[in-house]
C-alpha positions as CSV (number, residue, x, y, z in Angstrom):
1,M,-26.0,5.0,48.6
2,N,-22.7,4.4,47.0
3,E,-21.4,4.0,43.5
4,Q,-22.0,0.2,43.4
5,D,-25.7,0.6,44.1
6,I,-26.1,1.8,40.5
7,E,-24.6,-0.8,38.1
8,E,-26.0,-2.7,35.2
9,K,-29.1,-0.6,35.1
10,T,-30.8,1.7,32.5
11,V,-30.5,5.1,33.8
12,V,-32.1,8.3,32.4
13,V,-30.3,11.6,33.1
14,T,-32.7,14.6,32.5
15,G,-30.8,17.7,31.5
16,G,-27.8,15.4,30.8
17,A,-26.4,17.5,28.0
18,G,-25.6,20.3,30.4
19,F,-22.5,20.8,32.6
20,I,-23.7,18.8,35.6
21,G,-25.7,16.3,33.8
22,S,-23.1,15.4,31.3
23,R,-20.7,14.7,34.2
24,I,-23.3,12.4,35.9
25,A,-23.8,10.5,32.5
26,D,-20.1,10.2,32.3
27,A,-19.8,8.6,35.7
28,L,-22.5,6.2,35.0
29,V,-21.8,5.2,31.4
30,D,-19.1,2.5,32.2
31,D,-21.4,0.3,34.3
32,N,-24.8,1.2,32.9
33,E,-27.0,1.9,29.9
34,V,-27.3,5.7,30.0
35,R,-30.0,7.7,28.2
36,V,-29.8,11.5,28.3
37,F,-33.2,13.3,28.1
38,D,-32.6,17.0,27.1
39,D,-34.1,19.6,24.9
40,L,-30.7,21.1,24.1
41,S,-31.8,24.6,25.0
42,T,-28.8,25.3,27.2
43,G,-26.8,22.0,26.8
44,A,-25.0,20.5,23.8
45,A,-24.9,17.0,22.4
46,D,-21.1,17.5,22.1
47,N,-21.0,17.4,26.0
48,L,-22.1,13.7,26.0
49,P,-19.7,10.9,26.6
50,D,-19.4,8.1,24.0
51,G,-21.8,5.3,24.5
52,V,-24.7,7.5,25.8
53,E,-28.1,7.7,23.9
54,L,-29.6,11.1,23.4
55,V,-33.3,11.4,23.6
56,E,-34.0,15.0,22.5
57,G,-37.3,16.6,23.7
58,D,-39.1,18.6,26.2
59,V,-40.2,17.2,29.5
60,R,-43.7,18.5,28.9
61,D,-44.1,16.2,25.9
62,E,-45.5,13.0,27.4
63,A,-44.7,11.0,24.3
64,V,-41.1,11.8,24.3
65,V,-40.8,11.3,28.1
66,R,-42.3,7.8,27.5
67,E,-39.7,7.1,24.8
68,A,-36.9,8.2,27.1
69,V,-37.9,5.9,30.0
70,E,-39.0,2.9,27.8
71,G,-37.4,-0.3,29.0
């Protein structure tokens, strides 16, 4: 898979406020709608690039996971 395979999509990056996840979000944000799903236990919202939506929550919370992947 190359970079052109992920364009004009809605992408959810779990753990996206951490070091690696924030870089993945940054690589995707120019060509996609990016949502970051993170509980901010080790990451920080300040790590997120502009244009990224943050859904704060725990992956064990089904309601918040549904919110993150809606649409």
